[in-house]
N, C-alpha and C positions, 0 to 999 in steps of 0.2 A: 333744019332739024325741028321736029315737032315735040310737043310736051309728052306724048305717049311713047316715044322711042327711048331706048336705053342705050347708053354708050358704055361699052365694056372694054376695059383695058386689062390685058393679062398682066402687065407690069403693076398696076394698082392692086390687082387681086393678090399677087404674091407678096407685095409690100404689106398689105393688110394681114395676111396669114403670118408673115414673119414678125410684124409688130405685135400681134396678139400673142404669139408664142413667147416672145421675149418678155413681154409685160407679165404674162401669167407665171413664167418661171421666176421672175424677180419677186412677184407677190408671194409665191409659194415659199421661196427661200427666206424672205423676210418674216413670214408667219412662223416658219420652222424655228428661226433664231429667237423670236419673241417667246414662243412657247417653251423652248429649251431653257431660256434664261429664267422664265417663271418657275419651271420645275426645279432647276438647280437652286434658285433662291429659296424655294419652299422646302426642299428636302436635302440640300447640300450643306446645310449649316453644321452637320455632324462631320463633314469632311475635315481631315487633318491628321496630325501625328500625335498619338496619345501615349501615356504611360498607364499600365494596368496595375491596380493595387487591390488588395483584399481588405476585408474588415478585420479590425483587431480582435483577438481572441481573449476571452476572460474565463478563468477557471472558477468553478463553483462546485458546491457539494449538493448532491441530490440523492436521497435515499442511501446515504453512506458511500456513494461513489463520487469520484472526482470527475467532473464533466467540463468540457470546453464548449463555450458558446460564443457566437459572434456578437460583438457590440455594434453600435451604429457609427463608430468612429473608424476612420480610415487609417491604414498603415502608412508610414512615411516612405518606406523603401518600395520602389516599384518591382513587380515580378514579371512584367511583360513590356515589350515595345510593340505598339499597335499602329497600323496604318489603316485609315478609312478613306476611301476614294469614291467620289460620285461617278456612277457609270451612265445612267440614263433614267429618265422619268423619276420613279420613286425607288430606284435600285441603287444601292451602294455596295462596294466590295470591302471586306474586312480581312486583314492578315495580321495574326498575332504570333509574335516570337517570344517564347518563354525565356526568362532569364534564370529560371531555377530548375527546370526539368530537362533532362538530356536523354537522348536515345542511347541505350546501353551499348549497342553494336557500333555506332559511328562516332559517338561522343558529341554529336551536334545537338544544339538546343532544339526542343520540339517546336514545331510551327503548325498552327492550324489556320485555315482560311475558309471564307464563306461569303455568302451574299446576305445583305440586309435589305429586306423589303419593308419599306415604311408605309404604314397604313394611314398615319397622320404625320404632322411635322415632328411630333414628339414620341411616337409609339410605333413599334414595328416588330418584325420577326427576323431571326437569323438562322440560316441552315449552314452547318459547318462540318468540316472533316479535317483530320490531321494529315499533313503532307509527308512527313518523314518518320513514320513509325518503323520499328523492326519488322523484318519480313514476316508476312502471314498475319500481322495484327491490323485490325480495322477499328477506328474510333470515329464516330460521327454523331451528330445530334441536332437538336433544335433548341433555340433559346428565344426569349422575348427580350426586347430592348426598349429602354426609355432614354430619351435625350433631354437634358435639362441644362439651361444656361443660367448662370448667376452673375451678379455684379459685385462679387467680393472685392474688397480693397486689397492691394492697389490695382490689380488687374482682374477682370471678370474671368470666369472659368466656364468650360463646357464639360459636362459629365455625360457619359453614356453608361447606363446601368445594364448589365447583362444578367438575366435570371434564367437558369436552366436546371438540368438534372444535377443532383449532388454527386459529382464524380471526383474523388480524390481531393476534396476540399475546394472545388471550383464551382459550387452551386451559384454563388453570387459574386460577380466581379464588378469593379468600377473602373472605367477608363476616364482619365482626366487630362485636360490640356488648357492652356491659357486661351482666352477668347481672342479672335483676330480683331485687330484695331482697324 
């Protein structure tokens, strides 16, 4: 055998192809898992079960009329049960079950659901629609959301502020839960 000749083995060829395929699949899978963990850590901090509350109302007089205005203090009694779940990348799902508003036809509490698209870790948009309205009715909309974590004693809290159209007293809502330890 001379230095210029090439020894070709079909077995070595297929072994190289198979080894390359397996190693590239493993590298792709590992990269996917690392990127997904990064996205979930970045945007998934809002994930959890919340209670929805409104701001307390305060009556005041203006030009001889009694007006109600919201204070910056939160009500104690929750008006909603809320689930926020991480879906993918910067997308979370939200499902809100009202504890005070009912469908007149079925007697069920009203439920709305939507998608939260986070632009940063603490700021995003929500597109929503009601699921169980009376026949022929449609309600949907767009809200902005702010996610805020605090270290209140004894347990920190996570707040999600929803700011949207003023519809039947729901212009600004606050979702709150205890911070995961």
